[in-house]
N, C-alpha and C positions, 0 to 999 in steps of 0.2 A: 899693321894692316890698317887701323883706324885713323892713322896719321893724317892721311889723306882723303878721307872720307868725305867730308865736307866739299872738297873740292873736286870729288868725284860727282857728289849729286848735283851740284852745280853744273858741271859738265854735261852730264846726261839731261839734266832740266833744259839746258840751252839745246841740245842735241833734237830733244823732242819738242822745241818750240814752244815751251810752257812756261809762263810766269810764276813767281813766288805765290802770287794769289790762287792762280789756277791748282798749284799740288796742293797748297795749305787748306783750300776748299774741298778738294778730294780726299783728303786725309781727315779732315775734320778737325783741325787743329789751326792756331793762328799763323798768320804769316809772319809775325817776330820769332815764333819758335822755330820755324823752319829757317829764317835767317840766322838764327844762333846755331843751329845745326851745322849750317854749311860754312859758317865762320869758325867751327869747332870749339864754340863757347858752351856748347852742350853736348854731352854724349849719350844720346837716347837709348831706350830700352830696344832690344830685338824687334818687339811687337811694333814700335814706331817704324824701325827700318822696314819692315815687311810692309806696312801701308804704303811709306813713301816709294817703295819699289813698285807697288802694284798701282799707286797712281800714276807713275810714268811708264806703264807697260812694259817692266823688266822684273827678273827676277833678282830676289835678296842677295843671292850670290854674285850676281851682276853689280849690282850696289856696291858691295862690300869689296869684292876680290874678282876682277873680272880676267880670268885667266883663258888661255888658249886651247885648255887639253879638253880631249873628248875621250869616250871610252872609259877605261880603268883609271881611278886616281888615287895614290896613295897618300895619305896626311900622316907625317911623323909625329911621335909623341913628343917632340921638342917644340912643335908648333905652338907661337905665343898666346897665352890668354888676353883678352880685352876687357877692361871694366867700365861699366856705364854707371850714370848717375843714378841708376834704381838701387845700386850697391852689390850687384853680382858680378863674376867675371864669366865669360863665355869664349868659345873657342868655335870659331868657323870650321867644319869639316869638309873636305872634296870642295874647298872654294874655288880651287883652279877650274872646275867644270861649271858653266853657267846654265847649261840646259837641262838640269837634274829635274825630275818630276816630283822630289821631295828636297827640303833643305835641312841636314843633320847639324846639331849645335850640341857642344859639350858646355854644361854650365856648373859652376861651383861657387857656393855662398857659404858665409858664417851666420850662424845664429844673432839676430838682432842687427845684421848690416843691412839688411834688405828693406827698403822703404815701401811701407803698404801703399796701395793703389791699383785699382783693378787696370787691367789691360784687355785689348780685344783686336783682332784684325782676323780678315777673312781668311777662310779655309778651315783645316782641320789640323790637329796636334796630337802627337804620341810622345809620352814621357814614360823612361824606364830610370828608375832609381838604382845607381850604380853603387853608390856608399851612403850611409847616413839616413836621417830621416827627415820629411818634409810634411806641411801641411799645404796641399793643393785645393783652393777653393776654386770651384767651377760654377757659375749662378749663385745659387742660394746654398750649395752643397759643399763642405768643407771634407776633403778626404784624406785621413792619415796613411801616409805612404813611407814604407822601410825599404832596406836594400832588398832588392828583387821585383819588387811591386812596379805596377805599371797601371797607365792611365790613357786612356783616347778619349777626345772629346772634340766638339765644334769650337774651333776658337774664335768664333764671332760672338761667343757668349762671354761675359765678364769673367776674367780668371786672374789669380793672383797665387803667389808661392811664398812661403815662408819657411825657413830651415826650423826643425826642432832639436836637431842633434848639434853639437858644436861646430862640424862642419856637414856638408852635404854636396853629392856630386851627381849629376843626373844627365841623361842623355835625352833630348828633344828633337823630334822630328818634325818640321813644318810642312804640310803639304799646301802649296800654294795653287789657287784657281787662276786661271789663264785670264789675260787681258787686263785693261785698265780698269780702275774702277769709275763707274760714273759718278759725277758730282752730286746727285740726289741720293746716293746710299752712302754717302760718306760716313754718317753718325754709325751706321750699321757696321763699317768696317774697321772703325778705331776709335775706342773711348779712350782718349789719351790720357796716360798717366800724367804728362808734364801739364796739361791743362788743369786737370785737379789740383796739382800742386801749386800751380801760377794762381789759381783762385783763392787756395788757402793763404797765399802770402798776401794778396792784395785786399783780402777781407778786412773791414773796419773791425778794429777790437772793440768790444764792449767794455765800457766804463764799468768798473766795479763800485758797488754800493758802499757808501761811508759805513764805517763800522762805528 
């Protein structure tokens, strides 16, 4: 599914008459990052895909898997999982239907493999833990969630997740507001995890004092 994701993003961007700078500014991250996503050098978190889709005025389902289906859609258990650079696996559910009012995802992650870093995207999010346990941080509050627990929050707040069991699986529903994101609202709709990681890599190292 994500093999041609970068090509799809580029195609949709061209169809919308948008430049790399335009979409990057609306999302609140760099032109370089968007270029790496389009060339397949980076596999971004789902929150970043939501921001890109919103910046171009489409749904994240259209961005990932623009299918022709309407009405009832069945997603089989054999549907493939995709890995992001953040460290978790996700599966797009009902991807064939682009006009959904919400976007369901199935996430799976192992303890210690999810890279820390807050995410933020426009809309709301519902999380239901299917198996295992996680710590889900929203704003300044961390919620310990186990099998059968759920969480509903405004996803324009900083949020992050870390499995506390060996493996964890959860269902997440993204409720996306309609319309493209105005450029002056970019920072509120996406606090990019990649931007934080890039800043860490580029920060000069402090010299250690001589012993």
